[in-house]
C-alpha positions, 0 to 999 in steps of 0.5 A: 252943168247937166242940162237933162237926164233921160231914163230908158229901158225900164226893167222890173225886178224884185230883191226877194219874194215879199219885197215891192217891185223895183225898176232898173233903167239906163240913164243918159245925161246931157252934160256940157263940157267944163274946164280943168286946171293944169297941175304944176311941176318942173315942166311948164307949158307956159314957158315951153315953146313946143307946148305953145306951138302944139296948143296953137296947132290943136286949137286951130285944127279943132276950130276949123272942124267946129266951124266947118270947111268947104269939104266938111260941115261944122258942128253939129252937122259934122256927123249923123250922130251929132246932127241929132242934137238939133232935135234936143230942146236943151241944145244950144250951139253957142254953149260949145264954141269954147270947146276947141280951145278947151280941148287943146288946153286939156291935151297940153295939160295932160301931157304936162301932168304925165311929164311931171309925175311919171317918176313918182312911186304912185305915178300910175294912179296919179296920172290915170286919175288926172286922165279920168278927170279930163275925160269926165270934163268932156261932159256927155251927149244925149242918147243917139247923139254921138260921143262928147265933142272931140273926146276921141281927138283928145285921146288921139293926141295923148296916145300918139305922144305916148307912142313916141320914142323921143320922150323922157318917159320910160317905155314900160310906163308908156306901155302901161298908160297905152294899155290903160287907154285900151281898157277904157276903149274896150269898156265903152259901149259900141252904141255910144261910139261915133266912128266919124269923130274917131277919124283924125285927119292925117294932116294934123300935126301931133305933139313935137 
């Protein structure tokens, strides 16, 4: 759900000499994260012991980050960028309490989707379209308020899994998917990247 839309940096331009003047502007939206559905196939996270363990580990880790610890404040005071959310009248912290569980499921859903579809002739499109849908489901933050909550951590888990050699997915395909993530990262504006949420604790267990 889009909570607000902001326009910034209005720039006038004309299409031709006798046309009316138009304006170009940067658009920033504040959109809540939303759920996605898992796809089906031979691998089923519901009956996979490893997936269930990873789901629990990721959710526990993100819940601790969300609530905060003695060493680290919770959301939204987890970093300078997210702390600006308290100045936004549309921001309600309770709207984000389900995000730790939601992100954990998205990571497991994505892993399952890759495992079940890497053998298809059009595997690259099928997999990357799902990843783009998952990324879109993280919503967006107002200008100056950091990246969507835990988006970088979601990417970390998927990238880390693709780098592992003990997987049935061929190395060449894993490399192409890693290149896809690199391309996405290069396309993002540095102004919208929050270095604090790019750091994932070394103690976090990744996919088994």
